[in-house]
C-alpha positions in Angstrom: 132.7 60.5 95.6 128.8 62.5 94.9 129.5 66.3 94.9 127.8 68.0 97.8 125.9 70.7 95.7 124.0 67.5 94.4 122.7 66.9 97.9 121.4 69.9 97.9 117.4 70.9 96.7 116.5 72.6 93.8 115.0 75.7 94.6 112.5 77.9 93.0 112.4 81.7 93.3 108.8 83.2 91.4 109.1 87.2 90.8 105.1 87.8 89.7 105.8 91.5 88.9 103.8 94.5 87.1 105.2 97.8 86.7 107.7 97.4 88.9 110.5 99.5 87.2 112.2 101.3 89.8 112.4 98.2 92.2 112.8 95.0 89.9 116.5 96.0 89.4 117.6 96.4 93.1 115.0 93.1 93.8 116.7 90.5 91.2 120.3 92.1 92.0 119.4 90.8 95.7 118.8 87.1 94.1 121.9 87.1 92.1 124.5 87.6 94.8 122.2 84.5 97.0 124.9 81.9 98.6 123.4 79.3 97.3 124.7 77.1 94.2 123.6 78.4 90.9 123.1 75.1 89.6 120.7 74.5 92.0 118.4 77.4 92.0 116.0 78.0 89.0 114.3 82.0 89.1 111.1 82.4 87.3 109.8 86.5 86.7 106.6 86.6 85.7 105.6 89.7 84.1 102.1 90.8 84.1 102.4 93.2 80.8 104.0 96.0 82.4 103.0 99.3 80.8 106.6 100.5 82.3 110.4 99.0 81.3 110.2 96.2 84.1 110.2 93.6 81.6 113.2 95.0 79.7 115.1 95.3 83.2 114.1 91.4 84.3 115.2 90.6 80.9 118.0 92.3 80.9 119.0 90.5 84.2 117.8 87.3 83.5 119.4 86.8 79.8 121.8 84.1 79.6 121.5 82.8 83.1 120.7 78.8 82.9 118.3 78.7 85.2 116.7 82.7 84.7 113.6 82.6 82.8 110.9 85.4 82.1 107.4 84.5 81.2 104.7 86.6 80.3 101.4 86.9 82.4 98.3 87.9 80.7 96.3 87.8 83.3 98.4 90.8 84.5 97.6 90.1 88.4 100.1 88.7 91.1 98.1 85.8 92.3 97.5 84.1 88.4 101.4 84.8 88.2 102.6 83.2 91.1 100.3 80.1 89.9 102.1 80.4 86.6 105.2 80.5 88.3 104.3 77.4 90.7 103.4 74.9 87.8 106.4 76.0 86.0 108.9 75.8 88.4 110.9 72.3 88.8 112.0 72.7 92.5 111.3 71.1 95.4 111.1 74.2 97.7 108.8 77.1 96.1 109.8 80.5 97.2 108.0 83.8 96.8 109.7 87.0 95.7 108.1 90.3 95.7 109.1 92.7 93.6 109.3 95.4 96.4 112.2 93.4 98.4 115.8 93.0 98.3 116.4 89.3 100.0 119.1 88.8 102.2 122.5 86.8 100.8 121.9 84.0 102.7 118.4 83.8 102.3 117.8 80.5 100.3 120.1 78.6 102.4 118.4 80.0 105.6 114.8 79.0 104.5 115.9 75.6 103.3 117.5 75.3 106.4 114.5 76.0 108.7 112.1 74.3 106.5 114.1 71.0 107.0 114.9 71.6 111.0 111.0 72.3 112.3 109.6 70.3 109.6 107.9 73.9 108.3 104.9 74.1 106.0 106.1 77.3 105.3 109.2 79.8 106.6 109.7 83.7 106.5 111.8 85.9 108.0 111.4 89.6 109.3 110.3 93.1 107.0 112.7 95.4 107.5 110.7 98.5 105.5 112.8 100.8 104.5 112.9 104.8 105.0 114.6 106.1 102.0 111.3 109.2 102.1 110.5 111.1 105.3 106.7 109.3 104.0 108.4 106.0 103.6 109.7 106.5 106.9 106.4 107.3 108.6 104.6 104.3 107.2 107.7 101.6 107.9 107.0 102.5 111.3 103.6 102.5 111.6 103.2 98.9 110.0 106.1 97.7 112.1 104.2 98.4 115.5 101.9 96.7 117.3 99.4 99.7 116.9 99.8 99.7 113.7 98.8 95.8 112.4 97.8 94.7 115.9 99.4 91.1 117.4 100.3 90.1 113.6 103.8 89.2 115.5 105.2 88.1 111.6 105.7 92.3 111.3 108.0 93.1 114.4 108.7 89.9 117.0 112.2 89.6 117.6 111.9 86.0 118.7 111.3 82.9 116.0 108.5 81.1 116.6 105.4 79.9 115.0 103.2 82.2 113.3 99.4 82.8 111.6 101.2 84.1 107.9 105.0 84.9 107.3 106.9 87.2 104.5 107.5 86.6 101.7 106.5 82.8 101.7 109.0 80.0 100.9 107.5 76.3 100.8 108.2 72.7 100.2 107.0 72.2 96.7 104.4 69.0 98.3 102.6 71.9 100.4 100.1 73.3 97.1 99.5 69.8 96.6 98.4 68.9 99.2 96.3 72.4 100.2 96.7 73.8 96.5 97.5 76.5 94.8 97.2 80.6 95.2 93.1 81.1 95.3 92.4 83.5 92.3 89.3 84.3 93.7 92.1 86.8 96.1 92.9 90.1 95.2 94.8 90.7 98.5 95.4 88.8 101.1 96.2 85.5 99.1 99.3 84.6 101.6 96.9 84.9 104.4 94.6 82.3 103.3 96.8 79.8 101.8 98.5 80.2 105.4 95.1 79.6 106.5 94.8 76.0 104.7 98.2 75.1 105.7 97.6 76.0 109.2 94.0 74.0 109.1 95.3 71.0 107.4 98.0 70.8 110.7 101.2 72.5 109.3 103.8 74.7 110.9 104.5 78.0 109.8 107.6 79.3 111.0 108.7 82.7 111.6 112.4 83.3 112.2 113.6 87.3 112.8 117.0 86.8 112.2 116.7 86.6 108.6 115.9 90.2 107.5 113.9 90.9 104.0 114.2 94.6 103.4 110.7 95.7 101.9 110.0 99.4 100.4 106.9 100.6 101.1 104.8 102.8 99.2 105.9 106.0 98.4 102.9 108.5 99.3 99.8 108.2 101.6 97.5 108.1 98.4 99.1 104.8 97.5 99.6 103.4 101.0 96.1 104.4 101.4 94.6 102.0 98.2 97.4 99.0 99.4 95.5 99.2 102.8 92.0 99.4 101.5 93.0 96.5 98.8 93.9 94.6 101.5 91.1 95.4 104.2 88.7 94.3 101.7 90.5 91.1 100.6 90.4 89.9 104.4 86.5 89.9 104.0 87.0 87.4 101.3 89.3 85.6 103.3 86.2 85.6 106.0 83.8 84.4 103.2 86.5 81.0 101.9 87.1 80.6 105.3 85.4 82.2 109.0 87.3 80.5 111.2 90.0 82.8 110.2 88.9 85.7 111.6 90.6 87.1 114.2 89.3 90.2 116.7 92.3 92.7 115.6 91.1 92.9 111.9 88.0 94.4 113.0 89.6 97.2 115.2 90.0 99.2 112.7 86.1 99.1 110.9 85.3 99.7 114.4 87.0 103.3 114.4 85.5 104.3 111.2 81.9 103.2 112.2 82.5 105.3 115.1 83.8 108.1 113.5 81.1 108.2 110.9 78.1 106.6 112.5 79.2 109.3 115.7 79.4 112.3 113.9 75.9 111.7 111.9 75.1 110.6 116.0 76.1 114.1 117.7 74.1 116.3 114.5 71.0 114.6 116.0 71.2 114.1 119.7 74.0 116.9 120.4 74.1 115.7 123.7 76.3 112.9 122.6 79.4 115.4 121.5 81.0 115.4 124.4 81.1 111.5 124.4 82.2 111.7 120.6 84.3 114.4 121.4 86.2 112.1 123.7 86.2 108.7 122.5 88.3 110.8 119.2 90.3 113.0 121.7 91.6 109.4 123.0 92.7 107.7 119.3 94.8 111.0 118.4 96.5 111.2 121.6 97.2 107.2 122.1 98.6 107.7 118.0 100.3 111.1 119.1 102.2 109.9 121.5 103.2 107.0 119.8 104.1 108.9 116.9 106.2 110.8 118.9 108.1 107.9 120.1 108.4 106.7 116.7 110.1 109.6 115.6 112.4 110.3 118.3 110.4 113.8 119.5 111.2 115.1 115.8 108.2 117.3 114.9 107.9 117.0 111.1 108.0 113.1 111.7 105.8 113.0 114.5 103.4 114.7 112.3 104.0 112.3 109.3 103.8 109.0 111.6 100.9 110.3 113.3 99.1 110.8 109.4 100.3 107.5 108.9 98.5 106.4 111.7 95.4 107.7 110.8 95.4 106.5 106.8 96.2 103.0 107.9 93.3 102.5 110.3 91.1 104.1 108.0 92.4 102.7 105.0 92.0 99.1 106.1 88.5 99.7 108.1 87.0 101.3 105.4 88.1 98.4 102.8 86.7 96.3 105.8 83.3 97.8 105.3 83.4 97.8 101.8 83.9 93.5 101.1 81.3 93.4 104.5 79.0 95.1 102.3 79.5 93.7 98.7 79.7 90.1 100.9 76.2 91.5 102.4 74.6 92.6 98.5 75.6 88.7 97.2 73.9 87.4 100.5 71.0 89.5 99.3 71.2 88.4 95.7 73.1 85.1 95.7 71.5 85.1 92.4 74.3 87.5 90.9 77.4 85.9 92.2 
């Protein structure tokens, strides 16, 4: 009689990391306790020449475990690391594991089941942003709220269904053979770019909020600004490759940044515009302040941090978008330097 374990598909989890010493241990420990047969699970950690203890922690956890390996990624960046892992993987299904995340014990089993049940090309779950510090709590609240991320439903939706993209990403292997690997021209938003190709090829991306993945946001306002700035400029790269990927919500932060910057100059040149400029800024401040009070439960300190997080998210993404657009314009004017 055939062992039921042999009927389960082989799954490869790819963990591309660089300088994640403070998170990689918890991440890999969540992989260790998966409710999926060890014989059908392959784990590939791809280290991008970490300068801290990331590789040592990963090697200690992986050491001697069947199906586990730690690879070197001399190119350092996440996207080449993910592609390296996919090329080395032997699984029928491929899953991306973010180094800042922790998977629920039933993650692999649920992902395989969802992909099969819905015929999905990509499946994912709800992001539970961990609030270990007051700053992380503020950004977790903002990034899980429509005012912070627009109608990007995979960040906060409570009902299952089709989505534009999902976190962290779990695909049948044949999807990469059909649409290609991650685009290494991307420096961020590589998941959005891949998801767009999947949708354009007629594939279904399925989101299920009952699968909850813990994620540790950046620990400071500065680190969060840099991350969101990268997302903004990276989104422009997606538009350059796939103009049809542009969504109106993605331009809202850039429009706000333009209003603040150009409006300031305009009021200096024409003081009569000051009431209109002040009204616009007061409206933004009031709307985000009300949301901040609601998200913080009325606690003054938490509300102020959340208010600052809203401004940081919007400004970082908006400035990043303008930086990306400026770079795009330069390449159009001087195409010989692309």
